[in-house]
C-alpha positions as CSV (number, residue, x, y, z in Angstrom):
1,M,6.9,127.0,117.2
2,A,8.2,129.4,119.8
3,S,7.9,128.3,123.4
4,S,7.1,130.4,126.4
5,S,10.4,129.6,128.0
6,P,13.8,129.0,126.5
7,R,14.2,125.4,125.4
8,R,17.0,123.2,126.7
9,I,19.8,123.1,124.2
10,I,22.0,120.0,124.4
11,G,24.1,120.7,121.4
12,D,23.7,118.0,118.8
13,D,21.2,115.9,120.8
14,E,19.6,114.4,117.7
15,R,22.6,114.4,115.3
16,L,24.9,112.7,117.7
17,G,22.3,110.5,119.4
18,A,24.0,108.9,122.4
19,D,27.0,111.1,122.0
20,A,25.4,114.6,122.2
21,V,27.6,117.5,123.0
22,H,26.6,120.9,124.4
23,P,27.4,123.8,122.1
24,S,29.7,125.2,124.8
25,Q,31.6,121.9,124.9
26,V,32.2,121.5,121.2
27,P,36.0,121.1,120.8
28,S,37.8,124.0,119.3
29,S,40.8,123.2,117.3
30,R,44.2,124.4,118.4
31,S,47.3,124.9,116.4
32,D,48.6,121.5,117.6
33,G,45.8,119.6,116.1
34,V,44.1,118.7,119.3
35,S,41.1,120.5,120.9
36,N,40.1,122.7,123.8
37,D,36.7,123.1,125.4
38,V,35.2,126.4,124.3
39,P,33.7,128.3,127.2
40,A,30.0,129.0,126.8
41,S,29.8,132.3,125.0
42,R,26.0,132.4,124.9
43,D,23.6,132.0,127.7
44,V,20.5,130.0,126.6
45,K,18.4,132.2,128.9
46,K,19.4,135.2,126.7
47,S,17.9,133.6,123.7
48,S,14.6,135.5,124.0
49,K,15.7,137.6,121.1
50,S,16.3,134.6,118.8
51,L,14.2,134.7,115.7
52,E,11.4,132.5,114.6
53,T,12.0,134.3,111.3
54,V,15.0,132.1,110.7
55,R,13.2,128.8,110.9
56,P,13.2,127.0,107.6
57,Q,9.7,126.4,106.2
58,S,10.4,122.7,106.0
59,E,10.9,122.6,109.8
60,K,7.6,124.4,110.5
61,S,5.4,122.4,108.3
62,G,7.2,119.1,108.1
63,H,7.3,119.5,104.3
64,G,10.1,120.4,101.9
65,P,11.3,123.9,101.3
66,T,9.1,126.3,99.4
67,D,10.0,129.0,96.9
68,S,9.9,131.7,99.6
69,S,12.8,132.1,102.0
70,A,12.4,131.3,105.7
71,L,12.8,135.0,106.6
72,D,10.2,136.2,104.0
73,Q,7.7,133.6,105.2
74,T,7.7,134.7,108.8
75,R,8.1,138.4,108.0
76,R,4.8,138.3,106.1
77,H,3.2,136.4,109.0
78,N,4.4,138.8,111.7
79,T,4.2,142.1,109.9
80,N,2.1,143.8,112.7
81,D,4.0,142.3,115.6
82,E,7.7,142.9,115.6
83,E,8.0,142.0,119.2
84,D,6.5,138.6,118.6
85,V,9.1,138.0,115.9
86,L,11.9,139.0,118.2
87,G,10.5,137.0,121.1
88,S,11.2,133.6,119.6
89,D,13.8,131.2,121.0
90,R,14.6,129.5,117.8
91,Y,18.3,130.0,118.2
92,P,20.2,131.2,121.2
93,G,22.0,134.5,120.8
94,E,21.1,138.1,120.0
95,G,21.8,138.3,116.2
96,T,24.6,140.8,116.6
97,R,28.1,140.6,115.2
98,E,29.4,140.2,118.8
99,N,26.7,137.7,119.8
100,P,25.3,136.0,116.7
101,F,22.5,133.4,116.7
102,V,23.9,129.9,117.2
103,V,22.5,127.7,114.5
104,D,21.7,124.1,115.7
105,W,19.4,121.2,114.8
106,D,15.8,121.0,116.1
107,K,14.6,117.8,117.4
108,E,12.5,117.1,114.3
109,D,14.7,118.9,111.9
110,H,14.2,117.3,108.4
111,E,17.6,118.4,107.3
112,N,19.3,116.5,110.2
113,P,20.7,113.3,108.7
114,Y,19.6,111.4,111.8
115,N,16.0,112.3,110.8
116,W,16.2,111.2,107.2
117,P,14.0,108.2,106.3
118,K,15.6,104.9,107.1
119,R,15.4,103.7,103.5
120,R,17.5,106.7,102.4
121,R,20.1,106.0,105.2
122,W,20.3,102.3,104.3
123,L,20.8,103.1,100.6
124,L,23.6,105.5,101.5
125,T,25.1,102.9,103.9
126,A,25.0,100.3,101.1
127,Q,26.7,102.7,98.7
128,I,29.5,103.4,101.2
129,A,29.9,99.6,101.9
130,L,30.1,98.8,98.2
131,G,32.7,101.5,97.6
132,T,34.8,100.1,100.4
133,L,34.3,96.6,99.1
134,C,35.3,97.6,95.6
135,V,38.5,99.4,96.7
136,T,39.7,96.6,98.9
137,F,38.8,94.0,96.2
138,G,41.3,95.9,94.0
139,S,44.0,95.4,96.5
140,S,44.0,91.6,96.1
141,S,42.4,90.8,92.7
142,Y,45.8,91.4,91.1
143,A,47.3,88.7,93.4
144,G,45.4,86.0,91.5
145,A,46.9,87.3,88.2
146,L,50.4,88.0,89.6
147,T,52.2,85.1,88.0
148,R,51.0,86.0,84.4
149,A,51.7,89.7,84.9
150,R,55.2,88.9,86.1
151,R,56.0,86.9,83.0
152,E,54.5,89.4,80.6
153,L,56.2,92.4,82.1
154,D,59.4,90.6,82.9
155,M,59.4,91.3,86.7
156,T,61.2,89.7,89.5
157,V,59.2,88.1,92.3
158,V,59.6,91.0,94.7
159,I,58.9,93.6,92.0
160,S,55.8,91.7,91.0
161,I,54.5,92.0,94.6
162,L,55.0,95.8,94.6
163,P,51.7,96.6,92.8
164,I,49.9,95.0,95.7
165,S,52.1,96.5,98.5
166,L,52.2,100.0,97.1
167,Y,48.5,100.0,96.4
168,V,47.9,99.2,100.1
169,V,50.6,101.9,101.0
170,G,48.3,104.3,99.1
171,F,45.6,103.3,101.6
172,G,47.8,104.7,104.3
173,V,48.6,108.0,102.5
174,G,45.0,108.8,101.3
175,P,43.5,109.2,104.8
176,L,46.0,111.8,105.7
177,I,44.6,113.9,102.9
178,F,40.9,112.9,102.6
179,A,39.9,112.5,106.3
180,P,41.0,116.1,107.2
181,L,39.5,117.6,104.0
182,S,36.2,115.9,104.7
183,E,36.0,117.6,108.1
184,I,36.4,120.9,106.3
185,Y,34.5,120.6,103.0
186,G,32.2,117.7,103.8
187,R,32.0,114.0,102.9
188,R,30.3,114.2,99.5
189,I,32.7,116.4,97.5
190,I,35.7,114.5,98.8
191,F,34.2,111.1,98.0
192,L,33.2,112.1,94.5
193,L,36.5,113.7,93.5
194,S,38.7,110.9,95.0
195,F,36.6,108.0,93.7
196,T,36.3,109.4,90.2
197,T,40.0,109.8,90.1
198,F,40.4,106.2,91.4
199,F,38.2,105.1,88.5
200,L,40.4,106.9,86.0
201,F,43.6,105.4,87.4
202,Q,42.4,101.9,86.5
203,I,42.8,102.6,82.8
204,P,46.6,103.1,82.8
205,C,46.9,100.0,85.0
206,A,45.0,98.0,82.4
207,L,47.1,99.4,79.6
208,A,50.5,99.3,81.4
209,P,53.3,98.6,78.9
210,N,55.9,98.0,81.7
211,A,56.2,97.4,85.4
212,T,57.0,101.1,86.2
213,V,53.7,102.3,84.8
214,L,51.8,99.6,86.6
215,I,53.5,100.2,90.0
216,V,53.1,104.0,89.8
217,F,49.4,104.0,88.9
218,R,48.6,101.3,91.4
219,F,50.0,103.5,94.1
220,L,48.1,106.5,92.9
221,A,44.9,104.4,92.7
222,G,45.4,103.3,96.3
223,V,45.8,106.9,97.5
224,C,42.5,107.9,95.9
225,G,40.7,104.7,96.8
226,A,41.4,105.3,100.5
227,S,38.6,107.9,100.7
228,P,35.8,105.4,101.5
229,L,38.1,103.6,103.9
230,A,38.8,106.9,105.8
231,N,35.5,108.7,105.5
232,G,33.0,105.8,105.4
233,G,33.0,105.4,109.1
234,G,32.5,109.1,109.5
235,T,29.5,108.9,107.2
236,I,28.0,106.0,109.1
237,A,28.3,108.1,112.3
238,D,26.8,111.1,110.6
239,I,23.5,109.4,109.7
240,W,22.9,106.7,112.3
241,P,22.3,107.4,116.1
242,A,24.4,105.4,118.5
243,T,21.6,103.0,119.3
244,E,20.9,102.3,115.6
245,R,24.4,102.2,114.0
246,G,25.5,98.7,115.1
247,I,24.3,96.9,112.0
248,A,25.3,99.7,109.6
249,T,28.8,99.7,111.2
250,S,29.2,96.0,110.8
251,L,28.1,96.2,107.1
252,Y,30.6,98.9,106.4
253,S,33.3,97.1,108.4
254,S,33.0,93.9,106.3
255,G,34.3,95.7,103.2
256,P,37.9,96.0,104.2
257,W,38.0,92.2,105.0
258,F,35.6,90.7,102.5
259,G,36.9,92.6,99.5
260,P,40.5,91.3,99.7
261,I,39.1,87.7,100.1
262,V,37.1,87.8,96.9
263,G,39.9,89.4,94.9
264,P,42.2,86.4,94.5
265,L,39.2,84.2,93.6
266,V,38.1,86.5,90.8
267,G,41.6,87.2,89.6
268,G,42.5,83.5,89.5
269,F,39.5,82.5,87.4
270,L,40.0,85.5,85.1
271,I,43.4,84.0,84.2
272,E,42.0,80.5,83.7
273,S,39.1,81.9,81.5
274,G,41.7,83.2,79.0
275,L,40.8,86.9,79.4
276,G,44.2,87.7,80.9
277,W,45.5,89.6,83.9
278,R,44.6,93.0,82.4
279,W,40.9,92.3,82.7
280,V,41.3,92.5,86.5
281,F,41.7,96.3,86.0
282,W,39.0,96.6,83.3
283,I,36.5,95.0,85.7
284,M,37.6,97.5,88.4
285,C,37.1,100.3,85.8
286,I,33.6,99.2,85.0
287,V,32.5,98.8,88.6
288,T,34.1,102.0,90.0
289,G,32.7,104.0,87.0
290,A,29.2,102.8,87.9
291,L,29.7,103.6,91.6
292,S,31.0,107.1,90.7
293,I,27.9,107.8,88.7
294,L,25.7,106.5,91.5
295,G,27.5,108.8,94.0
296,L,27.1,111.8,91.8
297,L,23.3,111.2,91.5
298,F,22.4,109.9,94.9
299,M,25.0,110.7,97.6
300,P,24.0,113.7,99.8
301,E,26.2,115.7,102.2
302,T,26.0,114.2,105.7
303,Y,28.5,116.0,107.9
304,A,26.7,118.1,110.4
305,P,29.3,120.9,110.8
306,V,29.2,121.5,107.0
307,L,25.4,121.4,106.9
308,L,24.9,123.8,109.8
309,R,27.6,126.1,108.4
310,R,25.7,126.2,105.1
311,R,22.5,126.9,106.9
312,A,24.1,129.8,108.9
313,A,25.5,131.2,105.7
314,Q,22.1,131.0,104.0
315,L,20.4,132.8,106.9
316,N,23.1,135.5,106.9
317,K,22.4,136.0,103.2
318,E,18.6,136.1,103.7
319,S,18.8,138.6,106.5
320,G,20.5,141.1,104.2
321,G,23.3,141.7,106.7
322,T,20.9,142.9,109.5
323,L,21.3,139.7,111.5
324,Y,24.3,137.4,112.2
325,F,24.3,133.7,112.4
326,I,27.0,131.1,113.2
327,S,27.0,127.3,113.3
328,R,27.3,125.8,116.7
329,Y,30.5,124.1,115.5
330,D,32.1,127.5,114.7
331,V,31.5,129.1,118.1
332,G,34.8,130.3,119.5
333,K,36.7,129.4,116.3
334,N,38.5,132.2,114.5
335,E,40.9,130.3,112.3
336,T,41.4,131.1,108.6
337,A,40.8,128.5,106.0
338,L,44.5,127.8,105.7
339,Q,44.8,127.4,109.5
340,K,41.8,125.0,109.5
341,L,43.4,123.0,106.8
342,S,46.7,122.8,108.6
343,I,45.1,121.8,111.9
344,N,43.0,119.1,110.2
345,M,45.8,117.7,108.2
346,R,47.8,117.2,111.3
347,R,45.0,115.7,113.4
348,P,45.3,112.1,112.2
349,F,49.0,112.2,113.2
350,V,48.2,113.8,116.5
351,F,45.6,111.1,117.2
352,L,47.9,108.3,116.2
353,F,50.8,109.4,118.5
354,T,49.0,111.2,121.4
355,E,45.7,109.3,121.9
356,P,46.3,105.9,123.5
357,I,43.0,104.6,122.4
358,V,43.8,105.3,118.7
359,T,47.4,104.2,119.0
360,L,46.9,100.8,120.7
361,L,43.8,99.7,118.8
362,S,45.3,100.9,115.5
363,I,48.3,98.6,116.2
364,Y,45.9,95.7,116.9
365,V,43.9,96.2,113.7
366,A,47.1,96.7,111.7
367,L,48.5,93.4,112.8
368,L,45.3,91.6,111.8
369,Y,45.2,93.4,108.5
370,G,48.9,92.5,107.9
371,A,48.0,88.8,108.7
372,L,45.2,88.9,106.2
373,Y,47.4,90.3,103.4
374,A,50.1,87.8,104.3
375,T,47.6,85.0,103.4
376,F,47.6,86.3,99.8
377,I,51.2,85.0,99.7
378,A,50.8,82.1,102.2
379,F,47.7,80.5,100.6
380,P,49.3,80.1,97.1
381,I,52.4,78.6,98.8
382,V,50.3,76.1,100.8
383,F,47.6,75.2,98.2
384,Q,49.1,75.9,94.8
385,G,52.7,75.1,95.7
386,G,52.1,72.3,98.2
387,R,49.0,70.7,96.6
388,G,49.4,71.6,92.9
389,W,46.2,73.6,92.6
390,T,45.6,76.0,89.7
391,P,45.3,79.8,90.4
392,G,41.5,79.5,90.1
393,M,41.3,76.6,92.6
394,G,43.8,78.4,94.8
395,G,41.3,81.3,95.1
396,L,38.7,79.0,96.5
397,A,40.9,78.5,99.6
398,F,39.8,82.0,100.7
399,L,36.2,80.9,101.0
400,G,36.8,79.8,104.6
401,I,37.8,83.4,105.6
402,G,34.9,84.8,103.6
403,L,32.4,82.5,105.4
404,G,33.9,83.7,108.7
405,V,33.4,87.4,107.7
406,V,29.8,86.6,106.8
407,L,29.2,84.9,110.1
408,G,30.8,87.8,112.0
409,N,28.6,90.2,110.1
410,S,25.5,88.2,111.0
411,M,26.1,88.9,114.6
412,A,25.5,92.6,114.1
413,G,21.9,92.4,115.1
414,W,22.8,90.7,118.3
415,N,25.5,93.2,119.0
416,N,23.2,96.2,118.5
417,A,20.4,94.6,120.6
418,L,23.0,94.1,123.4
419,Y,24.1,97.7,123.2
420,I,20.5,99.0,123.4
421,R,19.7,96.7,126.3
422,I,22.8,97.9,128.3
423,A,22.0,101.6,127.3
424,N,18.4,101.3,128.6
425,A,19.7,100.1,131.9
426,Q,22.0,103.0,132.4
427,P,21.2,106.4,133.9
428,G,20.0,108.7,131.1
429,G,19.6,105.7,128.7
430,K,23.2,106.1,127.4
431,A,25.8,103.3,127.4
432,S,29.5,104.0,127.7
433,P,31.6,103.7,124.5
434,E,33.4,100.6,126.1
435,V,30.2,98.5,125.5
436,R,31.1,98.5,121.9
437,L,34.2,96.4,122.6
438,I,32.3,93.3,123.8
439,P,32.3,91.7,120.2
440,G,36.0,92.5,120.0
441,M,36.7,90.4,123.0
442,I,35.1,87.4,121.3
443,G,36.9,88.1,118.0
444,G,40.2,88.5,119.8
445,V,40.0,84.9,121.0
446,L,38.9,83.5,117.6
447,V,41.7,85.1,115.5
448,P,44.7,83.2,117.0
449,I,42.6,80.0,117.1
450,G,42.1,80.2,113.4
451,L,45.8,81.0,112.6
452,F,47.2,78.2,114.8
453,W,44.6,75.9,113.2
454,F,45.8,76.8,109.7
455,A,49.5,76.7,110.6
456,W,49.5,73.1,111.9
457,T,47.1,71.6,109.3
458,S,48.7,73.3,106.3
459,D,50.8,70.2,105.4
460,P,49.5,68.2,102.4
461,S,49.0,65.2,104.5
462,F,45.8,66.8,105.9
463,H,42.6,67.0,103.9
464,Y,42.4,70.4,102.1
465,L,39.1,71.2,103.8
466,I,40.8,71.3,107.2
467,P,43.1,74.3,106.6
468,I,40.4,76.0,104.6
469,A,38.0,75.6,107.6
470,A,40.6,77.4,109.8
471,G,39.7,80.5,107.9
472,V,36.3,80.6,109.4
473,P,37.3,81.6,113.0
474,F,40.1,83.8,111.5
475,G,37.7,85.7,109.3
476,M,34.9,85.9,111.9
477,G,37.4,87.1,114.6
478,M,38.9,89.8,112.3
479,L,35.4,91.2,111.5
480,L,34.3,91.3,115.1
481,V,37.5,93.0,116.3
482,F,37.5,95.5,113.4
483,S,33.8,96.5,113.8
484,A,34.2,96.8,117.5
485,V,37.2,99.1,117.1
486,V,35.4,101.3,114.5
487,A,32.3,101.6,116.7
488,Y,34.4,102.4,119.7
489,L,36.3,105.2,117.9
490,M,33.0,106.6,116.6
491,D,31.5,106.8,120.1
492,T,34.7,108.2,121.6
493,Y,35.7,110.8,119.0
494,Q,32.3,111.7,117.5
495,T,32.7,114.6,115.2
496,Y,36.4,113.6,114.7
497,T,35.5,110.1,113.7
498,A,37.1,110.5,110.2
499,S,40.4,111.6,111.7
500,A,40.5,108.8,114.3
501,I,39.6,106.1,111.7
502,G,42.0,107.7,109.2
503,A,44.8,107.4,111.7
504,S,43.9,103.7,112.1
505,V,43.8,103.2,108.3
506,V,47.3,104.7,107.9
507,L,48.9,102.2,110.3
508,R,47.0,99.1,109.1
509,S,47.7,99.9,105.5
510,L,51.5,100.1,106.2
511,L,51.5,96.7,107.8
512,G,49.2,95.3,105.1
513,A,51.7,96.5,102.5
514,F,54.8,95.2,104.4
515,F,53.7,91.7,105.5
516,P,53.4,90.2,102.0
517,L,56.9,91.3,101.1
518,F,58.5,89.0,103.7
519,T,55.9,86.2,103.9
520,A,57.4,84.1,101.1
521,G,60.9,84.3,102.6
522,L,59.6,83.7,106.1
523,F,57.7,80.5,105.1
524,K,60.7,79.3,103.1
525,K,63.1,79.8,106.0
526,I,61.2,78.5,109.0
527,G,58.5,76.5,107.3
528,N,54.8,76.9,106.8
529,Q,53.8,75.8,110.3
530,W,56.0,78.2,112.2
531,G,55.6,81.0,109.6
532,A,51.8,81.1,110.1
533,S,52.2,80.6,113.8
534,L,54.2,83.8,114.0
535,F,51.1,85.8,113.0
536,A,49.1,83.8,115.6
537,F,51.5,84.8,118.3
538,L,51.2,88.5,117.3
539,A,47.4,88.2,117.5
540,M,47.7,86.7,120.9
541,L,49.9,89.6,122.0
542,C,47.1,92.1,121.2
543,M,44.2,89.9,122.4
544,P,44.0,91.5,125.8
545,L,43.4,95.0,124.4
546,P,39.6,94.9,124.1
547,F,39.4,93.5,127.6
548,L,41.7,96.2,129.1
549,F,39.9,99.1,127.4
550,Y,36.5,97.6,128.4
551,Y,37.5,97.8,132.1
552,F,39.8,100.8,132.0
553,G,38.7,102.7,129.0
554,Q,36.9,105.4,130.9
555,R,40.0,106.2,132.9
556,V,42.0,106.3,129.6
557,R,39.5,108.6,128.0
558,M,39.6,111.0,131.0
559,N,43.4,111.2,130.7
560,S,43.5,111.7,126.9
561,K,43.7,115.2,125.4
562,V,40.9,114.9,122.9
563,A,38.8,112.0,124.2
564,R,38.6,113.6,127.6
565,Q,36.6,116.6,126.2
566,F,33.9,114.4,124.6
567,A,33.8,112.2,127.8
568,I,33.2,115.3,130.0
569,A,30.5,116.6,127.6
570,R,28.9,113.1,127.7
571,M,28.8,113.1,131.5
572,Q,27.3,116.5,131.5
573,E,24.5,115.4,129.2
574,V,23.8,112.3,131.2
575,Q,23.5,114.5,134.3
576,A,21.1,116.8,132.5
577,L,19.0,113.9,131.4
578,Q,18.9,112.4,134.9
579,S,17.7,115.7,136.3
580,Q,14.7,115.5,134.0
581,Q,13.6,112.0,134.9
582,A,13.0,109.8,137.9
583,P,16.2,108.2,139.3
584,P,16.8,105.2,137.2
585,R,18.0,101.8,138.4
586,G,21.6,100.8,138.1
587,S,24.7,102.8,137.9
588,A,26.3,104.7,135.1
589,N,29.5,103.7,133.4
590,V,30.0,106.8,131.2
């Protein structure tokens, strides 16, 4: 319904929740892959010529779209009053080629993913989490069957580890492709294409006649399987406002840690059941095939720039060329499709090497991920080699880490409640991104405790439950650190979440691939105790990072090329909200 005075437009106030950005502050990509603030090219006060005619019927009535177009509906309604039609403030702008209408979400817009029913958003969250779990399960399930595969395909010890390492290397390559593409073409099409290909690559792995075929297709499967790892966080940010996404983020974050833990357990018992190591891949084929079908049937597009761009294109089509519309995300952007692709493909690298937040926190997560993958070699050495366990029994040693991940995930409700409480106490009701790091502080302390515990109780003279129990603080700490980092990157980089997380995935995948290659030699040379302690010392080295960013993160954001733009837009929004309400208690930490 048109209002008598132009409404306040704060960019994506509903789509971004706590991270809303004014249309004039939407970053515009430059050739170097970073962004500039786009000067306001439209004055909201000039929006008196915006058209109610462009309002989708679903937004007027609260029901789904009808057979008639939005333009036709309103034209019939306003046949005798053209001035009334032109007097709406539905979108700012004049509808001309030089000053098109800027298409944005309404507060109650039913097409805005933030306004979707919660059941729909939870189903999509579960689908993304399952995809991530399945992909990371595949990284380690082969580890339980490694010995049998090495014998059948006549591989050396190092060569037999390559199907694990190169699969994880693929996790590092994939985000460089899929994260930028998802920010151009949307999440859905990229997920469906990559995950379907991931499913198909399981077949040659299961039928591999030699080591070369197995290694090559494991690498390709890892590349395609990286899509949910890189884009899953972006999808969570697309559909959940900042005050609601804590539990969803934790659920998604558990996949990269819980999947690798379950893998050796399943792989080990498959060997003992007599099915053979190839059934590791047949099971992957069945599960990924089912998830691909579910994605095709039930996964919608969630990325706001793509959705608004489609709406603008539809309105341009319906106007018959008499009016011009543009998505708020395309204001001030004149790049060709090839230029957009080039910029977006470089963005993860730009973030990784020029954004201190991404660089340092990615190193931290990468070291933890490398330590986790090192356990796939260390645990068989300690429990199968040192205690004479079978592969199936050896897989049970990972249950301690799994329990820790579950416990860490169970804290999601507390984390989210804490965030909401702090946000409500801030001016404008918005908490700073640094609040997301509080669970990471706790997790950062737990990780080295678990690793030192495991290191110095790994000798067979200790009861086997003692080193297994060490996995609980280790797993819980990893989950808390990872979920805190992902949430912090979401709040800091907003519409560029996929690129920020993609950059993190690249680095952690490289260390996850590299650490297993030297773990066996390390343990043999300096012993189990000091070998495991090395990973604990590395974790201690990074432990201060969540604390440092919590206290100095605002200063770092204001001195970063990309994060600074979102920080400025955030402060402007808080100031706008403060001007509309009584002075709140407390002080802002934006």
